[in-house]
C-alpha positions as CSV (number, residue, x, y, z in Angstrom):
1,M,19.5,18.7,151.2
2,Q,20.3,15.0,151.3
3,T,18.7,11.9,149.9
4,L,18.2,8.4,151.1
5,H,17.4,5.6,148.7
6,V,14.2,3.8,149.7
7,N,12.0,1.5,147.7
8,G,13.9,2.4,144.4
9,Y,13.5,6.1,145.0
10,D,15.9,8.8,146.2
11,M,13.9,10.4,149.0
12,A,15.0,14.0,149.6
13,Y,15.2,15.4,153.1
14,L,16.6,18.2,155.3
15,E,18.3,17.5,158.6
16,V,19.2,20.1,161.3
17,G,20.0,20.0,164.9
18,E,21.1,17.3,167.4
19,G,19.3,15.1,169.9
20,P,16.4,12.6,169.6
21,P,15.3,12.2,166.0
22,L,12.1,13.9,165.0
23,V,10.9,13.0,161.5
24,C,8.5,15.5,159.9
25,V,6.1,14.6,157.1
26,H,4.4,17.4,155.1
27,G,0.9,17.5,153.6
28,S,-0.6,18.0,150.2
29,L,1.0,20.3,147.7
30,C,3.9,20.9,150.1
31,D,7.4,19.6,150.7
32,F,10.1,19.7,153.3
33,R,10.3,23.5,153.0
34,I,6.9,23.9,154.7
35,W,8.5,23.3,158.1
36,S,10.9,26.2,157.8
37,A,9.1,28.4,160.4
38,V,9.6,25.8,163.1
39,L,12.9,24.2,162.2
40,G,14.9,26.6,164.4
41,P,13.1,26.1,167.7
42,L,12.6,22.4,167.2
43,S,16.2,21.8,166.2
44,R,17.5,23.3,169.5
45,R,16.4,20.1,171.3
46,H,16.0,17.6,168.5
47,R,17.6,16.2,165.3
48,V,14.9,17.3,163.0
49,I,14.6,15.4,159.7
50,A,12.0,16.8,157.3
51,V,11.3,14.6,154.3
52,S,9.9,15.3,150.9
53,L,7.5,12.5,149.8
54,R,7.8,10.7,146.5
55,H,6.9,13.0,143.5
56,F,7.1,16.2,145.5
57,F,9.7,18.9,145.2
58,P,12.7,18.7,144.5
59,E,11.3,16.2,141.9
60,H,9.1,17.8,139.2
61,W,6.6,15.1,138.5
62,D,4.5,15.0,135.4
63,G,1.5,13.4,137.1
64,V,1.9,10.1,135.1
65,G,2.0,6.7,136.7
66,D,0.5,4.9,139.7
67,T,3.2,5.4,142.3
68,Y,1.5,8.3,144.0
69,S,-0.6,6.9,146.8
70,I,-1.0,6.8,150.6
71,A,0.1,3.2,150.5
72,Q,3.3,4.1,148.6
73,H,4.0,7.0,150.9
74,V,3.5,4.9,154.0
75,D,5.9,2.3,152.6
76,D,8.4,5.0,151.8
77,V,8.3,6.7,155.2
78,T,8.5,3.3,156.9
79,A,11.5,2.3,154.9
80,F,13.1,5.7,155.4
81,I,12.9,5.4,159.2
82,E,14.2,1.8,159.0
83,K,17.3,3.1,157.3
84,L,18.0,5.9,159.9
85,D,20.9,5.3,162.3
86,A,18.7,6.0,165.3
87,R,15.4,4.4,166.2
88,P,12.8,4.6,167.5
89,V,12.0,8.1,166.3
90,D,9.4,10.7,167.1
91,L,7.1,11.1,164.0
92,M,5.2,14.3,163.2
93,G,2.8,14.7,160.2
94,H,0.5,17.5,159.0
95,S,-2.6,17.0,156.9
96,R,-1.9,14.2,154.3
97,G,1.4,13.7,156.2
98,G,-0.7,13.2,159.3
99,H,-2.6,10.4,157.6
100,I,0.7,8.8,156.5
101,A,2.2,9.1,160.0
102,F,-1.0,7.6,161.5
103,R,-0.7,4.5,159.2
104,V,3.0,4.1,160.0
105,A,2.1,4.1,163.7
106,Q,-0.7,1.6,163.0
107,R,1.6,-0.7,161.0
108,R,5.0,-0.3,162.7
109,P,4.8,1.0,166.3
110,D,8.2,-0.6,167.0
111,L,9.8,2.2,164.9
112,L,8.2,5.1,166.9
113,H,8.6,6.7,170.2
114,R,5.9,9.4,170.0
115,L,3.5,10.5,167.4
116,I,2.3,14.1,166.6
117,L,-0.7,14.5,164.2
118,A,-1.5,18.1,163.1
119,E,-5.0,17.9,161.6
120,P,-4.5,14.6,159.8
121,G,-6.3,14.5,156.4
122,G,-8.7,11.8,155.4
123,E,-12.3,10.6,155.8
124,L,-14.1,8.8,158.6
125,D,-16.0,5.6,158.0
126,A,-19.4,4.7,159.5
127,S,-17.8,3.5,162.8
128,L,-16.7,7.1,163.5
129,D,-19.2,9.2,161.5
130,P,-22.9,8.4,161.7
131,A,-23.4,10.5,158.6
132,F,-20.9,8.5,156.5
133,K,-21.9,7.9,152.9
134,P,-19.8,5.8,150.5
135,G,-18.1,7.6,147.7
136,P,-16.0,10.8,147.4
137,S,-16.6,13.4,150.1
138,P,-17.6,17.0,149.1
139,L,-14.0,18.1,149.8
140,A,-12.5,15.4,147.6
141,A,-14.9,16.4,144.8
142,R,-13.6,20.0,145.0
143,F,-10.0,18.8,145.0
144,A,-10.9,16.9,141.8
145,V,-12.0,20.1,140.2
146,S,-8.7,21.7,141.2
147,A,-6.7,18.8,139.7
148,E,-8.7,19.0,136.4
149,K,-7.7,22.7,136.1
150,I,-4.0,21.9,136.9
151,A,-4.0,19.0,134.4
152,A,-5.4,21.3,131.7
153,G,-2.5,23.8,132.3
154,D,-4.3,26.3,134.5
155,I,-1.9,25.9,137.5
156,D,-2.8,29.1,139.3
157,G,-6.5,28.6,138.7
158,G,-6.4,25.1,140.1
159,L,-4.3,26.2,143.1
160,A,-6.6,29.1,143.8
161,Y,-9.6,26.8,143.8
162,F,-7.8,24.4,146.2
163,M,-6.7,27.1,148.6
164,D,-10.1,28.8,148.6
165,T,-11.7,25.4,149.4
166,L,-9.5,25.0,152.4
167,E,-9.2,28.5,153.7
168,G,-12.1,30.4,152.3
169,P,-12.6,32.8,149.4
170,G,-9.6,34.9,148.5
171,A,-7.1,32.7,150.3
172,W,-4.9,32.2,147.2
173,N,-4.8,36.0,146.5
174,R,-3.8,36.7,150.1
175,L,-0.8,34.3,150.0
176,P,2.7,35.9,149.7
177,A,4.9,35.0,146.7
178,T,7.0,32.4,148.4
179,P,4.2,30.1,149.6
180,K,2.6,30.5,146.2
181,Q,5.7,29.2,144.5
182,L,6.0,26.3,146.9
183,L,2.4,25.3,145.9
184,R,3.2,25.7,142.2
185,D,6.3,23.5,142.6
186,N,4.0,20.6,143.8
187,A,0.9,21.3,141.8
188,M,1.0,18.2,139.7
189,T,0.9,16.0,142.8
190,L,-2.8,16.9,143.2
191,I,-3.5,14.9,140.0
192,G,-2.1,11.8,141.8
193,Q,-4.0,12.6,145.0
194,V,-7.4,12.6,143.4
195,R,-6.7,9.2,141.9
196,D,-5.6,7.8,145.2
197,E,-8.1,5.5,146.9
198,R,-7.0,6.1,150.4
199,P,-8.9,4.1,153.1
200,P,-11.1,6.0,155.5
201,F,-10.2,6.0,159.2
202,S,-12.2,3.6,161.4
203,R,-12.7,3.2,165.1
204,A,-10.6,0.0,165.0
205,D,-7.8,1.9,163.3
206,A,-7.7,4.5,166.1
207,E,-8.0,2.0,168.8
208,A,-5.0,0.1,167.3
209,I,-2.6,3.0,167.9
210,R,-0.4,2.3,170.9
211,T,2.2,5.0,170.3
212,R,1.9,8.1,172.7
213,T,0.0,10.6,170.5
214,L,-0.6,14.3,170.4
215,F,-3.2,15.8,168.2
216,I,-2.9,19.5,167.2
217,G,-5.6,21.6,165.6
218,G,-6.3,25.2,164.6
219,A,-9.2,26.7,166.5
220,N,-10.5,28.4,163.3
221,T,-10.1,25.5,160.9
222,K,-13.3,24.9,158.9
223,G,-14.7,21.8,157.3
224,A,-14.1,18.1,158.0
225,L,-10.6,18.4,159.4
226,P,-11.6,19.2,163.0
227,Q,-14.2,16.4,162.9
228,V,-11.5,13.9,161.8
229,L,-9.1,15.1,164.5
230,H,-11.5,14.9,167.4
231,A,-13.0,11.6,166.3
232,L,-9.6,10.0,166.1
233,A,-8.4,11.6,169.4
234,A,-11.4,10.2,171.2
235,H,-10.4,6.6,170.3
236,V,-6.6,6.7,170.5
237,K,-6.0,5.6,174.0
238,G,-4.2,8.1,176.2
239,S,-3.8,10.7,173.5
240,R,-3.6,14.4,174.1
241,T,-5.2,17.2,172.1
242,A,-4.0,20.8,171.8
243,V,-5.8,23.6,169.9
244,I,-4.0,26.8,168.8
245,P,-6.2,29.9,169.1
246,G,-6.7,32.0,166.0
247,A,-5.0,29.4,163.7
248,T,-6.4,27.5,160.8
249,H,-5.0,24.4,158.9
250,P,-1.4,25.9,158.2
251,M,-1.1,26.4,162.0
252,F,2.7,26.1,162.3
253,E,3.2,28.8,159.7
254,Q,0.6,31.1,161.3
255,A,1.6,30.5,164.9
256,P,5.1,28.9,164.9
257,Q,6.0,29.9,168.4
258,K,2.9,28.4,170.0
259,Y,3.1,25.3,167.8
260,C,6.7,24.7,168.9
261,E,5.8,25.2,172.5
262,I,3.1,22.6,172.3
263,V,5.3,20.1,170.4
264,L,8.3,20.5,172.6
265,E,6.3,20.3,175.9
266,F,4.8,17.0,174.6
267,L,8.2,15.6,173.6
268,A,9.8,16.6,176.9
269,A,7.0,15.2,179.1
270,S,6.4,11.9,177.4
């Protein structure tokens, strides 16, 4: 593990391999370790740099303060890339990390070569979703319940509610010990997430992306995530979309070989 000082914070990251730089941004309740299943194949052709966002493991945050936000994380990832010795980079984000990567591409396309968004998290505004209603989405409301449980000291109860919301009843109980511990290590960040007023995606946002973009989804992912993915993909000019059969949101853990094949083919062809 290494760190890079950005915006007054020591940002932790893992770096493996040689070649064109590929920066990986994890999602909610995760950290740089979430990419472990794909680091080997990706690092054979690329210098893979997996970051841990502000307040995630190896930091053990107490949930206090206002420095957990999409805006802060976008600033941090932007500053991190600016400090690397090789630019432009390929940028890959999953879930919340996909939202962050999208905003980096929107703001600083000069820093990026290609963009990979694996089921980016977020909401759609009325320009992309005719059923849009102001206020928290049903998913955000359930995450708030999870955060309340965690804040009250019921870490496993809050995480179980979170996982069952995303992956269906019993998802937490089916998880092996190692992924459960990774979630526990980052549980307090959910408190920051539910306070975060992240802007919804708009059609104008999607049309502003000029970086060559690949969207990846799991064929069996439920809820709003597939809707967000396909709505954005329809309006990011020239983007490609790949769907992994049999996979859900944690697609690169469930089908690492297929995920790497898709990513490496895109990076080689672009």
